[in-house]
C-alpha positions as CSV (number, residue, x, y, z in Angstrom):
1,M,-22.0,-2.9,-16.6
2,A,-18.3,-1.4,-15.9
3,T,-15.9,-1.9,-19.0
4,K,-12.3,-3.8,-18.4
5,P,-10.0,-1.6,-18.0
6,T,-7.0,-1.5,-20.8
7,R,-3.3,-2.8,-20.6
8,E,-2.7,1.0,-20.9
9,Q,-4.8,1.5,-17.6
10,Q,-3.2,-1.4,-15.6
11,R,0.1,0.1,-16.6
12,A,-0.7,3.5,-15.4
13,C,-2.2,2.0,-11.9
14,D,1.2,0.1,-11.6
15,L,3.3,3.3,-12.2
16,F,1.0,5.2,-9.7
17,A,1.3,2.5,-7.1
18,E,5.2,2.8,-7.8
19,A,5.2,6.3,-7.4
20,L,2.7,5.7,-4.1
21,G,5.6,3.6,-2.9
22,L,8.3,5.7,-3.6
23,I,7.0,8.6,-2.0
24,T,6.3,6.8,1.6
25,E,10.1,5.2,1.1
26,G,11.1,9.2,1.1
27,A,8.8,10.0,3.9
28,R,10.7,7.4,6.0
29,L,14.0,7.6,5.0
30,D,13.6,11.6,5.5
31,G,12.7,10.6,9.1
32,R,12.1,14.6,10.1
33,G,9.6,15.6,7.8
34,S,5.6,16.4,9.1
35,F,4.4,13.5,6.2
36,D,1.9,11.6,8.2
37,H,-1.2,9.0,7.3
38,R,-3.1,12.2,6.4
39,D,-1.1,13.9,3.9
40,L,-0.3,9.9,2.4
41,A,-4.6,9.5,2.4
42,D,-4.3,12.9,0.1
43,V,-1.6,11.9,-2.2
44,A,-3.7,8.2,-2.7
45,D,-6.4,10.1,-3.7
46,R,-5.4,12.5,-6.3
47,L,-3.6,9.7,-7.5
48,A,-6.9,8.1,-7.5
49,K,-8.7,10.2,-9.5
50,A,-6.4,9.7,-12.4
51,L,-7.6,6.3,-12.9
52,P,-10.3,4.0,-13.0
53,F,-9.9,2.1,-10.2
54,P,-10.9,2.8,-6.8
55,R,-8.0,3.9,-4.0
56,D,-8.0,0.6,-2.3
57,E,-6.7,-0.8,-5.9
58,L,-3.8,1.5,-5.9
59,V,-2.7,1.0,-2.3
60,A,-3.4,-2.8,-2.8
61,R,-0.6,-2.5,-5.3
62,A,1.7,-0.3,-3.5
63,L,1.6,-2.7,-0.4
64,E,2.4,-6.0,-2.6
65,R,4.8,-4.0,-4.5
66,R,6.6,-2.9,-0.9
67,G,6.2,-6.7,-0.1
68,R,7.8,-8.0,-2.8
69,A,10.8,-5.9,-2.4
70,L,11.3,-7.1,1.6
71,G,11.0,-10.3,0.1
72,L,7.5,-11.3,1.5
73,R,5.5,-13.8,0.4
74,A,2.8,-12.9,-2.8
75,G,-0.8,-11.8,-1.0
76,T,0.9,-9.7,1.3
77,A,-1.5,-6.9,0.4
78,D,-4.3,-9.2,0.6
79,L,-3.4,-9.9,4.1
80,L,-3.0,-6.3,5.2
81,S,-6.5,-4.9,3.6
82,L,-7.5,-7.0,6.9
83,L,-6.0,-4.3,9.2
84,E,-8.4,-3.1,11.6
85,G,-8.4,-0.6,14.2
86,P,-5.7,2.4,14.6
87,A,-4.1,1.2,11.5
88,T,-4.9,0.9,7.9
89,P,-3.6,-0.9,4.8
90,L,-2.8,2.8,3.9
91,E,-0.7,3.7,7.1
92,A,1.2,0.6,6.6
93,L,3.2,1.9,3.6
94,L,4.8,4.7,6.0
95,R,6.0,1.9,8.4
96,S,9.8,0.9,8.7
97,D,10.9,-2.3,7.0
98,D,11.2,-3.9,10.2
99,A,7.8,-2.5,11.2
100,F,6.0,-3.8,8.1
101,R,7.8,-7.3,8.5
102,E,6.6,-7.4,12.0
103,L,2.9,-6.7,11.2
104,V,2.7,-8.9,8.4
105,A,3.9,-11.7,10.9
106,E,1.6,-10.5,13.1
107,L,-1.4,-10.8,11.0
108,E,-0.1,-14.2,9.5
109,T,0.0,-15.3,13.3
110,E,-3.3,-14.3,14.2
111,L,-5.1,-15.8,10.9
112,G,-2.9,-19.2,11.7
113,E,-4.9,-19.1,14.8
114,I,-8.3,-19.1,13.2
């Protein structure tokens, strides 16, 4: 049976999620670099090694932070976790602000029809 993460471990995950968000923001702002989804996956994997959480938890926290920063509703990470096909939740972090908002809106529309 797994033990419940400590407050320090929770805080560490939040800080690593913030770092992941800052890395992707830097890559988006630069725009000329060759930082892509494979590089981001490598960074996320390395950060997750330092945590008692799976990489998906780290990515979810980074997505939630980004969604809040863009003024989107709570639960954005849960919504983006449903992504399938060519885009993944991790890759959504690399999208521009407008493309990120559009992706969330598209998913909300699709789920509204279900």
